Backbone of each chain as ProteinMPNN parsed JSONL, in Angstrom:
{"seq_chain_A": "EVQLLESGGTLVQPGGSLRLSCAASGFTFSSYGMTWVRQAPGKGLEWVSAIRVGDDSTHYAESAKGRFTVSRDNSKNTLFLQMNRLRAEDTAVYYCAKSAVAAPGDYWHFDLWGRGTLVTVSS", "coords_chain_A": {"N_chain_A": [[71.21, 104.123, 99.827], [72.39, 101.104, 101.185], [74.851, 99.292, 99.689], [76.745, 97.015, 97.6], [78.453, 96.863, 94.558], [79.602, 94.919, 92.11], [81.866, 94.83, 89.312], [83.397, 94.293, 86.075], [83.787, 91.675, 85.372], [84.224, 89.243, 82.817], [84.734, 87.423, 79.705], [87.809, 85.85, 79.406], [91.005, 84.912, 78.13], [92.934, 81.96, 78.939], [95.78, 82.566, 80.97], [95.54, 85.26, 80.79], [94.732, 88.599, 82.079], [92.731, 90.394, 84.503], [90.794, 92.967, 85.992], [88.806, 93.336, 88.714], [86.197, 95.335, 90.096], [84.619, 96.789, 92.962], [82.103, 98.683, 93.935], [81.202, 100.613, 96.646], [78.485, 101.8, 98.636], [76.512, 103.862, 100.824], [77.535, 103.336, 103.337], [80.294, 103.795, 105.648], [82.907, 103.224, 103.999], [85.676, 103.161, 104.44], [85.967, 102.24, 107.0], [85.695, 99.527, 107.244], [86.779, 96.146, 106.997], [87.245, 94.285, 103.987], [86.291, 91.776, 101.601], [86.866, 89.223, 99.066], [84.992, 86.674, 97.609], [84.496, 83.666, 95.859], [82.534, 81.702, 93.525], [82.385, 78.897, 91.798], [80.677, 77.669, 88.872], [77.796, 75.975, 89.838], [78.986, 75.107, 92.176], [80.375, 75.309, 95.558], [81.001, 77.97, 97.972], [84.04, 79.82, 97.901], [86.557, 81.28, 99.657], [88.608, 84.037, 98.746], [90.252, 86.418, 99.067], [91.246, 89.038, 101.356], [91.164, 92.335, 102.784], [92.448, 94.493, 105.165], [91.465, 97.234, 107.359], [92.977, 100.436, 107.7], [96.022, 99.678, 107.926], [95.869, 98.405, 105.561], [96.596, 95.768, 105.203], [96.841, 92.498, 103.77], [95.296, 89.327, 102.926], [95.373, 86.053, 101.482], [93.874, 83.291, 99.761], [95.401, 80.104, 99.144], [95.167, 79.429, 96.492], [95.107, 81.852, 95.238], [97.377, 83.251, 95.852], [100.215, 85.055, 94.807], [99.204, 85.47, 92.3], [96.849, 86.98, 92.383], [95.847, 90.256, 93.449], [94.62, 92.18, 96.01], [93.155, 95.34, 96.626], [92.331, 98.657, 97.804], [90.539, 101.73, 97.387], [89.933, 104.184, 99.314], [89.093, 106.781, 98.959], [87.495, 106.664, 96.787], [85.653, 104.845, 97.509], [85.919, 102.135, 96.777], [86.685, 98.753, 96.083], [89.166, 96.527, 94.868], [90.163, 93.79, 92.727], [92.887, 92.533, 91.358], [93.621, 90.284, 88.91], [95.852, 88.008, 87.699], [97.536, 85.871, 85.285], [95.471, 84.02, 84.674], [93.474, 81.064, 85.061], [91.607, 78.221, 83.851], [90.244, 77.15, 86.006], [89.69, 79.337, 87.547], [87.343, 80.315, 86.769], [84.317, 81.659, 87.695], [81.66, 83.129, 89.679], [82.346, 86.147, 91.14], [82.184, 87.533, 94.267], [82.063, 90.51, 96.191], [82.326, 91.412, 99.624], [81.357, 92.804, 102.782], [82.867, 93.29, 105.946], [81.24, 92.598, 109.035], [81.506, 94.191, 111.252], [82.759, 97.328, 112.218], [86.15, 98.535, 112.065], [88.181, 99.211, 115.028], [89.784, 95.961, 115.196], [89.311, 92.548, 114.199], [86.805, 91.178, 112.411], [85.814, 88.894, 110.756], [83.336, 88.159, 109.417], [80.519, 88.382, 107.247], [78.243, 90.784, 106.356], [77.092, 92.127, 104.282], [76.706, 91.717, 100.896], [77.674, 91.859, 97.468], [76.059, 91.463, 94.236], [77.572, 89.98, 92.603], [79.997, 89.212, 90.008], [80.617, 87.739, 86.896], [83.325, 85.807, 85.965], [84.846, 84.351, 83.28], [87.094, 82.021, 82.209], [88.492, 81.032, 79.392], [89.467, 79.592, 76.256]], "CA_chain_A": [[71.027, 102.677, 99.997], [73.612, 100.361, 101.488], [75.028, 98.262, 98.682], [77.998, 96.757, 96.925], [78.2, 96.566, 93.153], [80.797, 94.445, 91.433], [81.939, 94.973, 87.86], [84.673, 93.915, 85.478], [83.821, 90.284, 84.946], [84.074, 89.03, 81.382], [85.436, 86.266, 79.159], [89.233, 86.125, 79.227], [91.75, 83.71, 77.756], [93.904, 81.465, 79.936], [97.009, 83.352, 81.015], [95.223, 86.679, 80.733], [94.546, 89.378, 83.311], [91.452, 91.057, 84.651], [90.668, 93.717, 87.231], [87.444, 93.491, 89.197], [85.931, 96.456, 90.992], [83.441, 96.67, 93.837], [81.747, 100.027, 94.38], [80.426, 100.6, 97.883], [77.711, 103.001, 98.926], [75.591, 103.808, 101.951], [78.217, 103.12, 104.61], [81.639, 104.358, 105.69], [83.731, 102.162, 103.405], [87.028, 103.152, 105.003], [85.944, 101.681, 108.355], [85.388, 98.1, 107.226], [87.506, 95.176, 106.215], [86.505, 93.829, 102.819], [86.756, 90.482, 101.13], [86.377, 88.621, 97.825], [84.616, 85.266, 97.691], [84.052, 83.251, 94.532], [81.699, 80.501, 93.448], [82.397, 78.28, 90.477], [79.319, 77.253, 88.468], [77.261, 74.787, 90.482], [79.83, 74.694, 93.292], [80.238, 76.038, 96.805], [81.712, 79.233, 98.162], [85.485, 79.739, 98.151], [87.16, 82.564, 100.023], [89.726, 84.364, 97.856], [91.186, 87.425, 99.556], [90.686, 90.039, 102.261], [92.014, 93.489, 103.048], [92.103, 95.125, 106.441], [91.343, 98.684, 107.465], [94.118, 101.103, 108.343], [97.309, 99.374, 107.278], [95.568, 97.744, 104.275], [97.245, 94.458, 105.084], [96.027, 91.607, 102.944], [95.373, 87.874, 103.072], [94.975, 85.365, 100.261], [93.804, 81.84, 99.672], [96.565, 79.549, 98.456], [94.888, 79.433, 95.047], [95.228, 83.225, 94.737], [98.689, 83.815, 96.191], [101.156, 85.252, 93.717], [98.506, 85.799, 91.04], [95.799, 87.976, 92.625], [96.176, 91.33, 94.381], [93.47, 92.953, 96.477], [93.486, 96.698, 97.043], [91.155, 99.496, 98.022], [90.696, 103.182, 97.264], [88.914, 104.713, 100.22], [88.591, 108.062, 98.438], [86.475, 106.338, 95.773], [84.781, 103.799, 98.078], [85.998, 101.029, 95.829], [87.562, 97.61, 96.324], [89.64, 95.967, 93.605], [90.887, 92.519, 92.702], [93.676, 92.352, 90.139], [93.832, 88.856, 88.709], [96.814, 87.736, 86.617], [97.821, 84.458, 84.965], [94.204, 83.348, 84.938], [93.347, 79.663, 84.68], [90.22, 77.786, 83.668], [89.634, 76.904, 87.315], [89.307, 80.605, 88.15], [85.995, 80.63, 86.294], [83.427, 81.723, 88.853], [81.082, 84.402, 90.077], [83.157, 86.761, 92.194], [81.43, 88.424, 95.144], [82.731, 91.259, 97.256], [81.512, 91.429, 100.834], [81.799, 93.741, 103.816], [82.886, 92.774, 107.307], [80.028, 92.988, 109.758], [81.803, 95.119, 112.342], [83.778, 98.311, 111.845], [87.419, 98.51, 112.773], [89.316, 98.277, 115.086], [89.502, 94.562, 115.446], [89.043, 91.721, 113.03], [85.524, 90.478, 112.516], [85.717, 88.448, 109.377], [82.098, 87.607, 108.911], [80.149, 89.324, 106.21], [76.814, 91.072, 106.455], [76.63, 92.777, 103.063], [77.329, 91.116, 99.731], [77.218, 92.299, 96.169], [75.345, 90.458, 93.442], [78.573, 89.158, 91.933], [80.358, 89.436, 88.611], [81.051, 86.454, 86.355], [84.588, 85.715, 85.246], [84.969, 83.099, 82.532], [88.431, 81.864, 81.633], [88.365, 80.008, 78.354], [89.995, 79.968, 74.949]], "C_chain_A": [[72.378, 102.007, 100.239], [73.77, 99.262, 100.46], [76.467, 98.164, 98.215], [77.678, 96.351, 95.498], [79.504, 96.203, 92.472], [80.712, 94.7, 89.93], [83.297, 94.479, 87.383], [84.754, 92.479, 85.012], [83.53, 90.159, 83.45], [84.727, 87.716, 80.984], [86.894, 86.662, 78.901], [89.947, 84.815, 78.908], [92.657, 83.248, 78.888], [95.221, 82.225, 79.819], [96.773, 84.845, 81.018], [95.039, 87.308, 82.104], [93.197, 90.07, 83.297], [91.472, 91.828, 85.96], [89.189, 93.869, 87.554], [87.358, 94.699, 90.116], [84.68, 96.178, 91.797], [83.17, 98.057, 94.4], [80.818, 99.948, 95.577], [79.668, 101.91, 98.054], [76.846, 102.778, 100.149], [76.217, 103.501, 103.29], [79.627, 103.69, 104.509], [82.644, 103.283, 105.283], [85.076, 102.039, 104.106], [87.103, 102.516, 106.389], [85.81, 100.165, 108.402], [86.396, 97.288, 106.424], [86.618, 94.653, 105.097], [87.107, 92.523, 102.313], [86.224, 90.162, 99.742], [86.145, 87.138, 98.078], [84.146, 84.866, 96.297], [83.266, 81.953, 94.599], [81.708, 80.007, 92.012], [81.001, 77.785, 90.136], [78.906, 75.948, 89.129], [78.031, 74.306, 91.703], [79.593, 75.567, 94.515], [81.041, 77.332, 96.825], [83.187, 78.968, 98.459], [85.998, 81.137, 98.476], [88.425, 82.798, 99.193], [90.744, 85.282, 98.532], [90.469, 88.383, 100.49], [91.692, 91.16, 102.465], [91.511, 94.202, 104.29], [91.914, 96.626, 106.279], [92.626, 99.229, 108.08], [95.421, 100.832, 107.619], [97.124, 98.693, 105.923], [96.322, 96.43, 104.121], [96.271, 93.482, 104.434], [96.263, 90.138, 103.281], [94.823, 87.236, 101.811], [94.806, 83.884, 100.504], [95.023, 81.349, 98.903], [96.392, 79.623, 96.946], [95.097, 80.805, 94.417], [96.613, 83.827, 94.96], [99.591, 83.897, 94.97], [100.513, 85.609, 92.39], [97.495, 86.929, 91.213], [96.308, 89.02, 93.618], [94.907, 92.101, 94.724], [93.948, 94.332, 96.909], [92.191, 97.473, 97.23], [91.522, 100.948, 97.824], [89.582, 103.797, 98.103], [88.339, 106.04, 99.743], [87.482, 107.841, 97.402], [85.528, 105.24, 96.242], [84.754, 102.558, 97.201], [87.055, 100.008, 96.247], [87.944, 97.029, 94.975], [90.199, 94.563, 93.813], [91.571, 92.418, 91.347], [94.016, 90.881, 90.016], [94.726, 88.649, 87.487], [96.968, 86.237, 86.425], [96.589, 83.603, 85.238], [94.181, 81.948, 84.345], [91.868, 79.315, 84.515], [89.511, 77.61, 85.017], [89.326, 78.177, 88.088], [87.919, 81.052, 87.688], [85.01, 80.554, 87.451], [82.697, 83.064, 88.866], [81.907, 84.914, 91.252], [82.284, 87.761, 92.957], [82.401, 89.251, 95.984], [81.764, 91.31, 98.435], [82.185, 92.294, 101.892], [81.813, 93.044, 105.174], [81.739, 93.378, 108.111], [80.267, 94.047, 110.821], [82.92, 96.044, 111.903], [85.042, 98.13, 112.669], [87.352, 99.414, 114.009], [88.884, 96.848, 115.37], [89.167, 93.837, 114.16], [87.766, 90.932, 113.242], [85.169, 89.981, 111.127], [84.5, 87.57, 109.158], [81.374, 88.733, 108.21], [78.651, 89.529, 106.129], [76.246, 91.759, 105.222], [77.431, 92.215, 101.905], [76.822, 91.815, 98.483], [76.496, 91.174, 95.443], [76.304, 89.583, 92.641], [78.81, 89.565, 90.489], [81.011, 88.16, 88.091], [82.348, 86.607, 85.574], [84.648, 84.351, 84.578], [86.341, 83.058, 81.882], [88.379, 80.701, 80.654], [88.959, 80.525, 77.053], [88.924, 79.817, 73.87]], "O_chain_A": [[73.37, 102.313, 99.578], [72.913, 98.384, 100.361], [77.28, 99.071, 98.398], [76.743, 95.587, 95.256], [80.387, 97.039, 92.28], [79.625, 94.774, 89.357], [84.218, 94.274, 88.173], [85.704, 92.106, 84.323], [82.698, 90.88, 82.901], [85.219, 86.98, 81.84], [87.17, 87.676, 78.261], [89.539, 83.745, 79.362], [93.097, 84.057, 79.703], [95.709, 82.491, 78.721], [97.707, 85.62, 81.225], [95.169, 86.653, 83.138], [92.601, 90.302, 82.245], [92.095, 91.395, 86.929], [88.423, 94.447, 86.783], [88.311, 95.04, 90.816], [83.798, 95.431, 91.372], [83.919, 98.549, 95.244], [79.775, 99.296, 95.526], [80.142, 102.979, 97.67], [76.489, 101.645, 100.473], [75.508, 103.413, 104.293], [80.096, 104.025, 103.421], [83.156, 102.537, 106.118], [85.559, 100.931, 104.339], [88.199, 102.279, 106.898], [85.812, 99.577, 109.484], [86.81, 97.677, 105.333], [85.397, 94.586, 105.237], [88.271, 92.213, 102.565], [85.246, 90.759, 99.293], [86.974, 86.447, 98.671], [83.468, 85.644, 95.626], [83.322, 81.213, 95.581], [81.114, 80.62, 91.125], [80.214, 77.507, 91.041], [79.589, 74.933, 88.993], [77.764, 73.218, 92.214], [78.729, 76.444, 94.514], [81.665, 77.724, 95.839], [83.536, 78.025, 99.169], [85.884, 82.058, 97.666], [89.21, 81.878, 98.967], [91.937, 84.979, 98.572], [89.248, 88.53, 100.432], [92.901, 90.966, 102.337], [90.32, 94.474, 104.442], [92.165, 97.201, 105.22], [93.276, 98.559, 108.883], [95.875, 101.637, 106.806], [98.098, 98.432, 105.218], [96.647, 96.033, 103.002], [95.053, 93.624, 104.536], [97.292, 89.766, 103.845], [93.936, 87.781, 101.154], [95.494, 83.291, 101.334], [95.607, 82.086, 98.108], [97.353, 79.851, 96.212], [95.248, 80.913, 93.2], [96.972, 84.813, 94.315], [99.715, 82.942, 94.203], [101.205, 86.008, 91.453], [97.302, 87.739, 90.307], [97.097, 88.711, 94.511], [94.213, 92.607, 93.842], [95.024, 94.468, 97.491], [91.109, 97.013, 96.867], [92.66, 101.355, 98.059], [88.44, 103.912, 97.659], [87.209, 106.385, 100.091], [86.646, 108.715, 97.174], [84.698, 104.759, 95.471], [83.691, 102.003, 96.92], [88.149, 100.352, 96.695], [87.142, 97.037, 94.041], [90.642, 94.198, 94.903], [90.918, 92.239, 90.319], [94.628, 90.3, 90.912], [94.388, 89.068, 86.38], [96.586, 85.44, 87.282], [96.658, 82.594, 85.941], [94.769, 81.676, 83.298], [90.993, 80.04, 84.989], [88.319, 77.893, 85.142], [88.757, 78.11, 89.177], [87.392, 82.055, 88.169], [84.881, 79.519, 88.105], [83.069, 84.002, 88.161], [82.132, 84.201, 92.229], [81.728, 88.696, 92.382], [83.432, 88.749, 96.43], [80.546, 91.257, 98.263], [83.401, 92.486, 101.895], [80.889, 92.303, 105.512], [81.332, 94.518, 107.889], [79.332, 94.726, 111.244], [83.901, 95.614, 111.296], [85.013, 97.646, 113.8], [86.522, 100.323, 114.033], [87.738, 96.589, 115.74], [88.785, 94.449, 113.162], [87.674, 90.114, 114.157], [84.344, 90.563, 110.423], [84.607, 86.407, 108.771], [81.579, 89.904, 108.529], [77.887, 88.597, 105.873], [75.034, 91.952, 105.129], [78.662, 92.227, 101.916], [75.691, 92.3, 98.44], [76.342, 90.073, 95.972], [75.902, 88.569, 92.069], [77.958, 90.17, 89.84], [81.857, 87.571, 88.764], [82.454, 87.419, 84.654], [84.516, 83.32, 85.238], [86.705, 83.943, 81.107], [88.241, 79.542, 81.044], [88.958, 81.726, 76.782], [89.185, 80.09, 72.698]]}, "seq_chain_B": "EIVLTQSPATLSLSPGERATLSCRASQSVNIYLIWYQQKPGQAPRRLIYDASNRATGVPARFSGSGSGTDFTLTISSLEPEDFAVYYCQQRSNWPLTFGGGTKVEIK", "coords_chain_B": {"N_chain_B": [[95.582, 74.889, 106.84], [92.23, 75.255, 107.84], [89.851, 72.813, 107.57], [86.465, 72.611, 106.822], [83.82, 70.477, 107.301], [80.717, 69.727, 106.118], [77.625, 68.226, 106.947], [74.422, 66.6, 106.539], [75.113, 66.245, 102.974], [72.849, 66.71, 101.503], [69.591, 67.417, 102.594], [66.476, 66.197, 102.922], [63.385, 67.33, 103.539], [60.116, 68.104, 104.886], [57.94, 71.001, 104.829], [57.548, 72.562, 107.994], [58.873, 70.635, 109.415], [61.758, 69.829, 111.475], [65.063, 70.949, 110.979], [68.379, 69.852, 111.082], [71.606, 70.75, 110.818], [75.029, 70.042, 110.287], [78.379, 71.082, 111.021], [81.689, 70.437, 110.916], [84.909, 71.085, 112.128], [88.363, 70.815, 111.174], [90.236, 71.442, 113.066], [90.225, 73.161, 116.228], [88.058, 75.968, 116.179], [87.334, 77.647, 118.071], [84.75, 79.723, 118.985], [84.3, 80.812, 116.576], [82.543, 80.635, 114.229], [80.484, 80.811, 111.44], [77.277, 80.942, 109.913], [75.698, 80.822, 106.751], [73.047, 81.439, 104.436], [72.095, 80.511, 101.188], [70.281, 81.212, 98.331], [69.148, 80.136, 95.057], [70.76, 81.928, 92.474], [71.234, 84.106, 94.05], [73.155, 86.193, 96.325], [75.055, 85.057, 99.196], [73.566, 85.046, 102.495], [74.035, 86.213, 105.697], [73.36, 84.335, 108.583], [73.877, 83.353, 111.233], [76.352, 84.26, 113.549], [79.564, 83.804, 115.102], [79.005, 81.303, 116.263], [76.515, 81.209, 117.734], [75.016, 83.529, 117.62], [72.302, 85.246, 116.423], [71.907, 86.95, 113.373], [70.89, 90.324, 112.6], [67.468, 90.619, 111.904], [67.069, 87.984, 111.264], [64.948, 85.204, 111.467], [63.611, 83.779, 114.516], [63.427, 81.036, 114.403], [65.754, 80.012, 113.465], [68.701, 78.749, 114.813], [71.936, 78.526, 116.334], [74.588, 76.428, 117.507], [77.35, 75.154, 119.462], [80.948, 74.68, 119.773], [84.529, 74.868, 119.514], [85.194, 72.206, 117.65], [82.818, 71.194, 116.657], [79.709, 72.017, 115.334], [76.325, 73.169, 115.073], [73.564, 73.988, 113.075], [70.26, 74.768, 113.534], [67.015, 74.599, 112.302], [63.989, 75.248, 113.436], [61.357, 74.818, 112.59], [60.581, 74.254, 109.437], [60.047, 76.706, 107.012], [58.559, 77.545, 103.816], [60.326, 79.291, 102.505], [62.792, 78.618, 103.477], [64.08, 76.63, 102.171], [67.015, 75.939, 100.736], [70.572, 76.448, 100.191], [73.008, 75.922, 102.686], [75.842, 77.277, 104.214], [78.774, 76.924, 106.202], [81.314, 78.936, 107.75], [84.617, 79.644, 108.836], [86.289, 81.928, 110.987], [88.487, 81.874, 112.505], [91.167, 81.347, 111.864], [93.613, 82.318, 109.412], [93.968, 80.839, 106.199], [90.654, 82.145, 105.697], [87.904, 79.908, 105.599], [85.321, 78.03, 103.946], [82.664, 75.693, 104.446], [81.516, 72.843, 102.52], [78.814, 72.993, 102.056], [75.293, 72.438, 102.708], [72.453, 71.259, 101.235], [69.149, 72.033, 101.656], [66.301, 70.529, 100.851], [62.975, 70.26, 99.473], [60.952, 67.64, 100.515]], "CA_chain_B": [[94.25, 75.388, 106.527], [91.157, 74.557, 108.564], [88.845, 72.233, 106.673], [85.122, 72.501, 107.396], [83.055, 69.415, 106.659], [79.295, 69.863, 106.416], [76.808, 67.045, 106.716], [74.617, 65.848, 105.302], [75.211, 67.081, 101.779], [71.469, 67.06, 101.16], [68.607, 67.113, 103.632], [65.142, 66.243, 102.313], [62.417, 67.491, 104.61], [58.843, 68.761, 104.552], [57.661, 72.209, 105.619], [57.106, 72.281, 109.351], [59.814, 69.729, 110.082], [62.964, 70.393, 112.071], [66.278, 70.663, 110.228], [69.606, 69.905, 111.874], [72.751, 70.75, 109.925], [76.274, 69.927, 111.033], [79.625, 71.601, 110.471], [82.802, 69.955, 111.749], [86.187, 71.689, 111.761], [89.514, 69.906, 111.302], [90.856, 71.82, 114.324], [89.336, 74.073, 116.945], [87.864, 77.343, 115.726], [86.745, 78.336, 119.229], [83.331, 79.946, 118.653], [84.32, 81.694, 115.412], [81.905, 79.887, 113.161], [79.384, 81.593, 110.894], [76.371, 80.233, 109.01], [75.067, 81.605, 105.698], [72.029, 80.82, 103.593], [72.15, 80.997, 99.811], [69.23, 80.75, 97.424], [69.623, 80.162, 93.664], [70.884, 83.224, 91.83], [71.397, 85.181, 95.043], [74.342, 86.194, 97.168], [74.829, 84.495, 100.535], [72.999, 85.884, 103.545], [74.507, 85.783, 107.013], [72.301, 83.955, 109.518], [74.402, 83.158, 112.583], [77.775, 84.517, 113.671], [80.198, 83.364, 116.334], [78.373, 80.051, 116.677], [75.146, 81.191, 118.269], [74.384, 84.848, 117.585], [71.486, 85.462, 115.229], [72.099, 88.251, 112.737], [69.707, 91.186, 112.586], [66.437, 90.29, 110.933], [66.951, 86.532, 111.045], [63.864, 84.694, 112.317], [64.011, 83.03, 115.717], [63.454, 79.59, 114.162], [67.15, 79.666, 113.188], [69.583, 78.834, 115.966], [73.229, 77.895, 116.174], [75.225, 75.989, 118.746], [78.625, 74.471, 119.31], [82.219, 75.351, 120.005], [85.644, 73.971, 119.246], [85.195, 71.614, 116.311], [81.5, 70.697, 116.255], [78.708, 73.067, 115.321], [75.03, 72.784, 114.537], [72.528, 74.967, 112.735], [68.942, 74.161, 113.653], [65.833, 75.347, 111.881], [63.037, 74.54, 114.3], [60.185, 74.429, 111.811], [60.909, 74.774, 108.114], [59.11, 77.481, 106.207], [58.869, 77.351, 102.384], [61.455, 80.116, 102.068], [64.037, 78.131, 104.082], [64.711, 75.618, 101.325], [68.162, 76.679, 100.217], [71.851, 75.845, 100.56], [73.567, 76.541, 103.876], [77.29, 77.148, 104.318], [79.46, 77.436, 107.383], [82.584, 79.623, 107.485], [85.36, 79.911, 110.066], [87.1, 83.147, 110.985], [89.476, 81.71, 113.566], [92.516, 81.335, 111.312], [93.819, 82.497, 107.978], [92.949, 81.482, 105.379], [89.247, 81.883, 105.971], [87.434, 78.778, 104.812], [83.906, 77.684, 103.947], [82.304, 74.304, 104.25], [81.034, 72.508, 101.193], [77.399, 73.307, 101.941], [74.199, 71.475, 102.866], [71.238, 71.672, 100.525], [67.895, 71.633, 102.294], [65.337, 70.462, 99.764], [61.622, 69.843, 99.831], [60.72, 66.209, 100.351]], "C_chain_B": [[93.208, 74.569, 107.28], [90.107, 74.102, 107.56], [87.53, 72.116, 107.435], [84.331, 71.473, 106.6], [81.604, 69.512, 107.084], [78.575, 68.555, 106.103], [75.382, 67.275, 107.205], [74.794, 66.795, 104.119], [73.843, 67.577, 101.36], [70.556, 66.581, 102.273], [67.227, 67.28, 102.999], [64.092, 66.231, 103.408], [61.161, 68.174, 104.089], [58.707, 70.042, 105.349], [57.092, 71.842, 106.977], [58.032, 71.364, 110.114], [61.019, 70.502, 110.614], [64.168, 69.986, 111.237], [67.484, 70.821, 111.137], [70.789, 69.709, 110.934], [74.024, 70.781, 110.758], [77.442, 70.522, 110.274], [80.728, 71.183, 111.426], [84.115, 70.528, 111.22], [87.339, 70.722, 112.016], [90.389, 70.241, 112.508], [89.969, 72.884, 114.963], [89.281, 75.458, 116.299], [87.25, 78.175, 116.842], [85.244, 78.508, 118.958], [83.181, 80.665, 117.315], [83.809, 81.006, 114.151], [80.646, 80.64, 112.752], [78.562, 80.702, 109.958], [75.749, 81.23, 108.022], [74.02, 80.75, 104.995], [72.191, 81.388, 102.182], [71.033, 80.37, 98.982], [69.729, 80.887, 95.987], [69.632, 81.573, 93.094], [71.077, 84.39, 92.773], [72.747, 85.068, 95.738], [74.033, 85.524, 98.504], [74.27, 85.543, 101.489], [73.482, 85.349, 104.879], [73.326, 85.516, 107.93], [72.778, 84.024, 110.973], [75.884, 83.515, 112.566], [78.279, 84.136, 115.052], [79.361, 82.297, 117.037], [76.906, 80.16, 117.012], [74.412, 82.528, 118.223], [73.605, 85.049, 116.284], [71.74, 86.856, 114.679], [70.78, 89.023, 112.748], [68.735, 90.747, 111.503], [66.247, 88.815, 110.67], [65.88, 85.98, 111.993], [64.378, 83.795, 113.447], [64.018, 81.523, 115.506], [64.856, 79.09, 113.799], [67.956, 79.801, 114.481], [70.87, 78.072, 115.693], [73.801, 77.508, 117.519], [76.565, 75.346, 118.419], [79.81, 75.327, 119.664], [83.328, 74.352, 119.731], [85.61, 73.457, 117.816], [83.813, 71.199, 115.811], [80.416, 71.753, 116.441], [77.436, 72.569, 114.654], [74.202, 74.016, 114.232], [71.204, 74.233, 112.777], [67.891, 75.125, 113.142], [64.654, 74.612, 112.515], [61.807, 74.038, 113.546], [60.317, 75.07, 110.435], [59.734, 75.515, 107.478], [59.488, 77.298, 104.731], [60.097, 78.129, 101.925], [62.8, 79.637, 102.636], [64.732, 77.082, 103.234], [65.781, 76.311, 100.484], [69.423, 75.871, 100.532], [72.442, 76.639, 101.725], [75.06, 76.237, 103.952], [77.755, 77.605, 105.694], [80.799, 78.034, 106.945], [83.29, 79.822, 108.816], [86.184, 81.175, 109.916], [88.182, 83.082, 112.068], [90.888, 81.883, 113.049], [92.494, 81.733, 109.847], [94.416, 81.212, 107.399], [91.541, 81.203, 105.905], [88.814, 80.709, 105.086], [85.937, 78.596, 104.984], [83.768, 76.171, 103.906], [81.717, 74.101, 102.862], [79.546, 72.742, 100.973], [76.479, 72.122, 102.21], [72.992, 72.032, 102.147], [70.033, 71.143, 101.277], [66.823, 71.694, 101.219], [63.991, 69.954, 100.255], [61.434, 68.363, 99.515], [59.42, 65.959, 99.586]], "O_chain_B": [[93.296, 73.343, 107.347], [89.552, 74.902, 106.807], [87.487, 71.59, 108.547], [84.192, 71.585, 105.382], [81.289, 69.394, 108.268], [78.88, 67.875, 105.123], [75.148, 68.032, 108.147], [74.64, 68.008, 104.259], [73.688, 68.715, 100.917], [70.725, 65.49, 102.818], [66.857, 68.38, 102.588], [63.931, 65.238, 104.118], [61.148, 68.743, 102.998], [59.289, 70.168, 106.426], [56.268, 70.936, 107.1], [57.981, 71.318, 111.343], [61.259, 71.654, 110.253], [64.291, 68.83, 110.832], [67.597, 71.803, 111.871], [70.956, 68.647, 110.334], [74.096, 71.448, 111.79], [77.493, 70.475, 109.045], [80.705, 71.533, 112.606], [84.397, 70.466, 110.023], [87.3, 69.918, 112.947], [91.199, 69.416, 112.929], [89.076, 73.434, 114.319], [90.303, 76.036, 115.928], [86.716, 79.259, 116.607], [84.547, 77.52, 118.725], [82.081, 81.081, 116.95], [84.527, 80.825, 113.168], [79.848, 81.053, 113.594], [79.104, 79.817, 109.296], [75.331, 82.324, 108.401], [74.099, 79.522, 104.965], [72.396, 82.589, 102.004], [70.875, 79.15, 98.946], [70.639, 81.673, 95.725], [68.656, 82.315, 93.21], [71.082, 85.543, 92.342], [73.387, 84.017, 95.744], [72.87, 85.435, 98.897], [74.469, 86.745, 101.317], [73.349, 84.157, 105.157], [72.415, 86.335, 108.052], [72.159, 84.669, 111.819], [76.6, 83.109, 111.651], [77.536, 84.144, 116.033], [79.061, 82.387, 118.228], [76.12, 79.298, 116.621], [73.299, 82.639, 118.738], [74.174, 85.026, 115.192], [71.783, 87.83, 115.431], [69.703, 88.443, 112.887], [69.112, 90.532, 110.351], [65.346, 88.433, 109.923], [65.908, 86.264, 113.191], [65.422, 83.153, 113.339], [64.557, 80.793, 116.337], [65.114, 77.887, 113.824], [67.902, 80.829, 115.156], [70.894, 77.108, 114.928], [73.547, 78.156, 118.534], [76.869, 75.038, 117.267], [79.696, 76.541, 119.833], [83.101, 73.142, 119.717], [85.954, 74.179, 116.88], [83.665, 70.881, 114.631], [80.225, 72.301, 117.527], [77.458, 71.683, 113.799], [74.145, 74.961, 115.019], [71.04, 73.196, 112.134], [67.874, 76.304, 113.496], [64.366, 73.471, 112.154], [61.287, 72.961, 113.836], [60.18, 76.285, 110.291], [58.607, 75.022, 107.419], [60.624, 76.932, 104.431], [60.829, 77.67, 101.048], [63.841, 80.202, 102.302], [65.855, 76.682, 103.542], [65.483, 77.154, 99.638], [69.352, 74.763, 101.066], [72.384, 77.869, 101.746], [75.487, 75.095, 103.777], [77.207, 78.543, 106.274], [81.34, 77.674, 105.9], [82.647, 80.134, 109.818], [86.714, 81.457, 108.841], [88.719, 84.107, 112.488], [91.722, 82.497, 113.714], [91.51, 81.522, 109.137], [95.263, 80.575, 108.027], [91.282, 80.15, 106.487], [89.303, 80.547, 103.968], [85.359, 78.952, 106.012], [84.638, 75.463, 103.397], [81.456, 75.056, 102.131], [79.068, 72.696, 99.84], [76.834, 70.968, 101.973], [72.557, 73.151, 102.421], [69.915, 69.939, 101.506], [66.477, 72.77, 100.733], [63.884, 69.313, 101.3], [61.715, 67.901, 98.409], [59.054, 64.807, 99.35]]}, "name": "protein", "num_of_chains": 2, "seq": "EVQLLESGGTLVQPGGSLRLSCAASGFTFSSYGMTWVRQAPGKGLEWVSAIRVGDDSTHYAESAKGRFTVSRDNSKNTLFLQMNRLRAEDTAVYYCAKSAVAAPGDYWHFDLWGRGTLVTVSSEIVLTQSPATLSLSPGERATLSCRASQSVNIYLIWYQQKPGQAPRRLIYDASNRATGVPARFSGSGSGTDFTLTISSLEPEDFAVYYCQQRSNWPLTFGGGTKVEIK"}
C-alpha cells in the first residue's frame, strides 16, 4: 500500500527539541522530493520545509530557518524533521507529503500525504 | 515571499449550486498554482495542479483556470461531499506558500 506514516509528535516544553519521522511505503522513496507542512489548531496550512532528490538540497520557511532541519534516509525510506528551540507557535499537526512527480525536475505539488502527527509546545 | 489571498473566506451554498473560489498571488506564479481540498480530521487532497490540470480520480465537476496572479477553482454543481475547506498553493518560488483557505459550507 502506498502510504506515509508520521510519528514523533508529543508534548514538549518551550525551548525543547523534537525529531519527527515519516515512514514511506509502496513507492520508490528515493525518487521523490518530500516536504513537511503544518497546521496549527483551527488554522490553515503552512509549508515548513522540503528536501530534493539526489543532492538532498533543502528549503525552509522563514519560521523554520535556523531551528528546523529536514533530512532523509533513503535506505530506510524515511523522512525526518529535527526541530530545536521550539516555541508555542510551533504547536501544530505536522504532515509529510510526497511530490507528485519523480525526479529529475522540481514538481512541488503533493499527491500523497500522511495523517499527521501532533506537536504541542507548552509548559 | 509570494502571498496568496483566497476569497471569499466562507462560501455558503446549497447542493447543486455552482461554487467559484478565487486565489490571487502577490506576484506572478505563471501557471504554478495548485488547489487542495481538506475535510475535518483529514489530510489535504490534491485536486488541481498547474492551474488547470485535474489530478487522477478528481471528478470532472472540479475545474481550475487562470495564470499569472489570478486563479479560480470552480465546482460546477456541488455534491454533499464537496463541502470542505479549499487551499491554493504556489510552487513558482521558494518559499512555497499556501493561501488562507476558503470554507465551502452548506447553506
